[in-house]
Biopython code that builds the backbone (N, CA, C, O; Angstrom):
import numpy as np
from Bio.PDB.StructureBuilder import StructureBuilder

atoms = [
    (1, "UNK", "N", (0.937, -1.234, 0.094)),
    (1, "UNK", "CA", (-0.403, -0.142, -0.060)),
    (1, "UNK", "C", (1.003, 1.273, -0.140)),
    (1, "UNK", "O", (2.103, 1.216, 0.410)),
    (2, "UNK", "N", (0.621, 2.069, -0.741)),
    (2, "UNK", "CA", (1.255, 3.254, -0.761)),
    (2, "UNK", "C", (0.969, 4.439, 0.213)),
    (2, "UNK", "O", (-0.158, 4.882, 0.430)),
    (3, "UNK", "N", (2.198, 4.929, 0.808)),
    (3, "UNK", "CA", (1.688, 5.857, 2.045)),
    (3, "UNK", "C", (2.063, 7.367, 1.732)),
    (3, "UNK", "O", (3.276, 7.516, 1.587)),
    (4, "UNK", "N", (1.312, 8.515, 1.594)),
    (4, "UNK", "CA", (1.883, 9.778, 1.417)),
    (4, "UNK", "C", (2.661, 10.070, 2.095)),
    (4, "UNK", "O", (2.554, 9.680, 3.258)),
    (5, "UNK", "N", (3.937, 10.973, 1.675)),
    (5, "UNK", "CA", (4.736, 11.458, 2.632)),
    (5, "UNK", "C", (4.269, 12.999, 2.647)),
    (5, "UNK", "O", (3.976, 13.405, 1.522)),
    (6, "UNK", "N", (4.141, 13.924, 3.659)),
    (6, "UNK", "CA", (4.222, 15.004, 3.832)),
    (6, "UNK", "C", (5.537, 15.904, 4.277)),
    (6, "UNK", "O", (6.253, 15.697, 5.257)),
    (7, "UNK", "N", (5.649, 16.841, 3.406)),
    (7, "UNK", "CA", (6.732, 17.731, 4.123)),
    (7, "UNK", "C", (6.110, 18.965, 4.290)),
    (7, "UNK", "O", (5.279, 19.462, 3.530)),
    (8, "UNK", "N", (6.721, 19.612, 5.714)),
    (8, "UNK", "CA", (6.317, 20.663, 6.234)),
    (8, "UNK", "C", (7.231, 21.957, 5.918)),
    (8, "UNK", "O", (8.241, 22.089, 6.609)),
    (9, "UNK", "N", (7.003, 22.745, 5.109)),
    (9, "UNK", "CA", (8.050, 24.011, 4.579)),
    (9, "UNK", "C", (7.719, 25.187, 5.704)),
    (9, "UNK", "O", (6.578, 25.500, 6.041)),
    (10, "UNK", "N", (8.844, 25.728, 6.175)),
    (10, "UNK", "CA", (8.342, 27.159, 6.651)),
    (10, "UNK", "C", (8.688, 28.416, 5.688)),
    (10, "UNK", "O", (9.782, 28.678, 5.189)),
    (11, "UNK", "N", (7.462, 29.129, 5.556)),
    (11, "UNK", "CA", (7.572, 30.011, 4.256)),
    (11, "UNK", "C", (7.563, 31.346, 5.042)),
    (11, "UNK", "O", (6.694, 32.116, 4.634)),
    (12, "UNK", "N", (8.417, 31.874, 6.209)),
    (12, "UNK", "CA", (8.408, 32.796, 6.712)),
    (12, "UNK", "C", (9.228, 33.945, 6.157)),
    (12, "UNK", "O", (8.965, 35.059, 6.610)),
    (13, "UNK", "N", (10.073, 33.851, 5.349)),
    (13, "UNK", "CA", (10.702, 34.738, 4.547)),
    (13, "UNK", "C", (10.330, 34.213, 2.929)),
    (13, "UNK", "O", (11.191, 33.532, 2.373)),
    (14, "UNK", "N", (9.238, 34.481, 2.288)),
    (14, "UNK", "CA", (8.843, 34.480, 1.004)),
    (14, "UNK", "C", (9.236, 35.400, 0.276)),
    (14, "UNK", "O", (8.826, 35.315, -0.881)),
    (15, "UNK", "N", (9.854, 36.223, 0.497)),
    (15, "UNK", "CA", (10.479, 37.303, -0.416)),
    (15, "UNK", "C", (11.723, 36.901, -1.431)),
    (15, "UNK", "O", (12.915, 37.114, -1.213)),
    (16, "UNK", "N", (11.051, 36.164, -2.781)),
    (16, "UNK", "CA", (11.763, 35.493, -3.677)),
    (16, "UNK", "C", (12.788, 36.660, -4.353)),
    (16, "UNK", "O", (13.917, 36.233, -4.594)),
    (17, "UNK", "N", (12.602, 37.707, -4.602)),
    (17, "UNK", "CA", (13.465, 38.438, -5.130)),
    (17, "UNK", "C", (14.623, 39.330, -4.234)),
    (17, "UNK", "O", (15.610, 39.891, -4.708)),
    (18, "UNK", "N", (14.233, 39.295, -2.889)),
    (18, "UNK", "CA", (15.147, 39.535, -1.868)),
    (18, "UNK", "C", (16.284, 38.403, -1.405)),
    (18, "UNK", "O", (17.449, 38.663, -1.105)),
    (19, "UNK", "N", (15.666, 37.098, -1.421)),
    (19, "UNK", "CA", (16.509, 35.810, -1.496)),
    (19, "UNK", "C", (17.417, 35.984, -2.766)),
    (19, "UNK", "O", (18.571, 36.226, -2.410)),
    (20, "UNK", "N", (17.298, 35.946, -3.906)),
    (20, "UNK", "CA", (17.585, 35.879, -5.078)),
    (20, "UNK", "C", (18.839, 37.222, -5.156)),
    (20, "UNK", "O", (19.865, 36.950, -5.779)),
    (21, "UNK", "N", (18.762, 38.133, -4.745)),
    (21, "UNK", "CA", (19.503, 39.376, -4.522)),
    (21, "UNK", "C", (20.580, 38.896, -3.575)),
    (21, "UNK", "O", (21.743, 39.171, -3.870)),
    (22, "UNK", "N", (20.351, 38.263, -2.553)),
    (22, "UNK", "CA", (21.023, 37.878, -1.419)),
    (22, "UNK", "C", (22.072, 37.111, -1.880)),
    (22, "UNK", "O", (23.232, 37.180, -1.474)),
    (23, "UNK", "N", (21.557, 36.227, -2.911)),
    (23, "UNK", "CA", (22.488, 34.740, -3.322)),
    (23, "UNK", "C", (23.586, 35.431, -4.391)),
    (23, "UNK", "O", (24.814, 35.393, -4.473)),
    (24, "UNK", "N", (22.554, 36.062, -5.145)),
    (24, "UNK", "CA", (23.596, 36.989, -5.871)),
    (24, "UNK", "C", (24.863, 37.554, -5.674)),
    (24, "UNK", "O", (25.926, 37.305, -6.242)),
    (25, "UNK", "N", (24.483, 38.681, -4.418)),
    (25, "UNK", "CA", (25.401, 39.441, -3.822)),
    (25, "UNK", "C", (26.480, 38.340, -3.280)),
    (25, "UNK", "O", (27.606, 38.439, -3.770)),
    (26, "UNK", "N", (26.271, 37.341, -2.361)),
    (26, "UNK", "CA", (27.097, 36.552, -1.897)),
    (26, "UNK", "C", (27.916, 35.951, -3.050)),
    (26, "UNK", "O", (29.102, 35.760, -2.782)),
    (27, "UNK", "N", (27.477, 35.595, -4.363)),
    (27, "UNK", "CA", (28.068, 35.253, -5.336)),
    (27, "UNK", "C", (29.149, 35.990, -5.973)),
    (27, "UNK", "O", (30.220, 35.534, -6.372)),
    (28, "UNK", "N", (28.763, 37.089, -6.012)),
    (28, "UNK", "CA", (29.775, 38.103, -6.757)),
    (28, "UNK", "C", (30.982, 38.429, -5.507)),
    (28, "UNK", "O", (32.178, 38.278, -5.757)),
    (29, "UNK", "N", (30.449, 38.928, -4.038)),
    (29, "UNK", "CA", (31.521, 39.153, -3.323)),
    (29, "UNK", "C", (32.390, 37.931, -2.534)),
    (29, "UNK", "O", (33.253, 38.229, -1.708)),
    (30, "UNK", "N", (32.099, 36.638, -2.846)),
    (30, "UNK", "CA", (32.635, 35.566, -2.595)),
    (30, "UNK", "C", (34.178, 35.746, -3.635)),
    (30, "UNK", "O", (35.366, 35.619, -3.338)),
    (31, "UNK", "N", (33.521, 36.076, -4.868)),
    (31, "UNK", "CA", (34.602, 36.060, -5.880)),
    (31, "UNK", "C", (34.408, 35.053, -6.853)),
    (31, "UNK", "O", (35.236, 34.941, -7.756)),
    (32, "UNK", "N", (33.203, 34.133, -6.779)),
    (32, "UNK", "CA", (33.067, 32.981, -7.689)),
    (32, "UNK", "C", (32.496, 33.416, -9.113)),
    (32, "UNK", "O", (32.609, 32.783, -10.163)),
    (33, "UNK", "N", (31.748, 34.846, -8.878)),
    (33, "UNK", "CA", (31.240, 35.484, -10.232)),
    (33, "UNK", "C", (32.760, 35.407, -11.215)),
    (33, "UNK", "O", (32.689, 34.798, -12.283)),
    (34, "UNK", "N", (33.790, 35.894, -10.898)),
    (34, "UNK", "CA", (35.016, 35.867, -11.724)),
    (34, "UNK", "C", (35.363, 34.541, -11.765)),
    (34, "UNK", "O", (35.786, 34.292, -12.894)),
    (35, "UNK", "N", (35.376, 33.807, -11.227)),
    (35, "UNK", "CA", (36.092, 32.642, -11.325)),
    (35, "UNK", "C", (35.130, 31.814, -12.623)),
    (35, "UNK", "O", (35.617, 31.249, -13.603)),
    (36, "UNK", "N", (33.628, 31.942, -12.287)),
    (36, "UNK", "CA", (32.943, 31.459, -13.687)),
    (36, "UNK", "C", (33.389, 32.199, -14.762)),
    (36, "UNK", "O", (33.859, 31.629, -15.747)),
    (37, "UNK", "N", (33.292, 33.495, -14.691)),
    (37, "UNK", "CA", (33.587, 34.041, -16.001)),
    (37, "UNK", "C", (35.173, 33.642, -16.302)),
    (37, "UNK", "O", (35.345, 33.935, -17.485)),
    (38, "UNK", "N", (36.128, 33.225, -15.881)),
    (38, "UNK", "CA", (37.462, 33.024, -16.098)),
    (38, "UNK", "C", (37.288, 31.536, -16.804)),
    (38, "UNK", "O", (37.566, 31.216, -17.960)),
    (39, "UNK", "N", (36.772, 30.783, -15.804)),
    (39, "UNK", "CA", (36.255, 29.617, -16.436)),
    (39, "UNK", "C", (35.540, 29.343, -17.732)),
    (39, "UNK", "O", (35.927, 28.479, -18.519)),
    (40, "UNK", "N", (34.508, 30.090, -17.927)),
    (40, "UNK", "CA", (34.131, 30.073, -19.369)),
    (40, "UNK", "C", (34.791, 30.460, -20.794)),
    (40, "UNK", "O", (34.684, 29.975, -21.920)),
    (41, "UNK", "N", (35.775, 31.928, -20.066)),
    (41, "UNK", "CA", (36.718, 32.095, -21.115)),
    (41, "UNK", "C", (37.887, 31.062, -21.604)),
    (41, "UNK", "O", (38.182, 30.795, -22.769)),
    (42, "UNK", "N", (38.477, 30.550, -20.400)),
    (42, "UNK", "CA", (39.684, 29.558, -20.462)),
    (42, "UNK", "C", (39.050, 28.268, -21.274)),
    (42, "UNK", "O", (39.641, 27.642, -22.154)),
    (43, "UNK", "N", (37.719, 28.007, -20.788)),
    (43, "UNK", "CA", (37.000, 26.819, -21.594)),
    (43, "UNK", "C", (36.989, 26.651, -22.800)),
    (43, "UNK", "O", (37.194, 25.634, -23.462)),
    (44, "UNK", "N", (36.602, 28.252, -23.258)),
    (44, "UNK", "CA", (36.064, 28.561, -24.762)),
    (44, "UNK", "C", (37.482, 28.500, -25.660)),
    (44, "UNK", "O", (37.570, 27.938, -26.752)),
    (45, "UNK", "N", (38.476, 29.136, -25.031)),
    (45, "UNK", "CA", (39.871, 29.310, -25.644)),
    (45, "UNK", "C", (40.502, 27.982, -25.684)),
    (45, "UNK", "O", (41.090, 27.795, -26.750)),
    (46, "UNK", "N", (40.580, 26.733, -24.626)),
    (46, "UNK", "CA", (40.967, 25.806, -24.928)),
    (46, "UNK", "C", (40.095, 24.780, -26.117)),
    (46, "UNK", "O", (40.663, 23.983, -26.863)),
    (47, "UNK", "N", (38.635, 25.023, -26.075)),
    (47, "UNK", "CA", (38.139, 24.409, -27.127)),
    (47, "UNK", "C", (38.614, 24.698, -28.613)),
    (47, "UNK", "O", (38.780, 23.898, -29.534)),
    (48, "UNK", "N", (38.801, 26.215, -28.575)),
    (48, "UNK", "CA", (39.142, 26.695, -29.811)),
    (48, "UNK", "C", (40.294, 26.172, -30.237)),
    (48, "UNK", "O", (40.256, 25.799, -31.410)),
    (49, "UNK", "N", (41.497, 25.992, -29.569)),
    (49, "UNK", "CA", (42.726, 25.966, -30.190)),
    (49, "UNK", "C", (43.238, 24.401, -29.785)),
    (49, "UNK", "O", (44.439, 24.130, -29.807)),
    (50, "UNK", "N", (42.153, 23.337, -29.391)),
    (50, "UNK", "CA", (42.689, 21.895, -29.326)),
    (50, "UNK", "C", (41.472, 21.432, -30.529)),
    (50, "UNK", "O", (41.738, 20.286, -30.891)),
    (51, "UNK", "N", (40.633, 21.795, -31.017)),
    (51, "UNK", "CA", (39.924, 21.552, -32.051)),
    (51, "UNK", "C", (40.197, 21.396, -33.420)),
    (51, "UNK", "O", (40.681, 22.398, -33.946)),
    (52, "UNK", "N", (40.046, 20.556, -34.043)),
    (52, "UNK", "CA", (40.745, 20.690, -35.560)),
    (52, "UNK", "C", (39.604, 21.117, -36.405)),
    (52, "UNK", "O", (38.426, 20.774, -36.295)),
    (53, "UNK", "N", (40.151, 21.933, -37.278)),
    (53, "UNK", "CA", (39.236, 22.516, -38.292)),
    (53, "UNK", "C", (38.671, 24.064, -37.988)),
    (53, "UNK", "O", (37.909, 24.610, -38.786)),
]
sb = StructureBuilder()
sb.init_structure("model")
sb.init_model(0)
sb.init_chain("A")
sb.init_seg("    ")
for serial, (resi, resn, name, xyz) in enumerate(atoms, 1):
    if name == "N":
        sb.init_residue(resn, " ", resi, " ")
    sb.init_atom(name, np.array(xyz, "f"), 0.0, 1.0, " ", f" {name:<3s}", serial, name[0])
structure = sb.get_structure()
């Protein structure tokens, strides 16, 4: 017999825009944004220079 599983979610902070802004600010202030940009550029150049044709 299947049993239903219920999850309780605390929705005390439901301001989605504020959560996204805080996440983005943390992403930028920790240096991860620059690392991601460098990784994309580095990967692009490695793919360009190692592909034939």
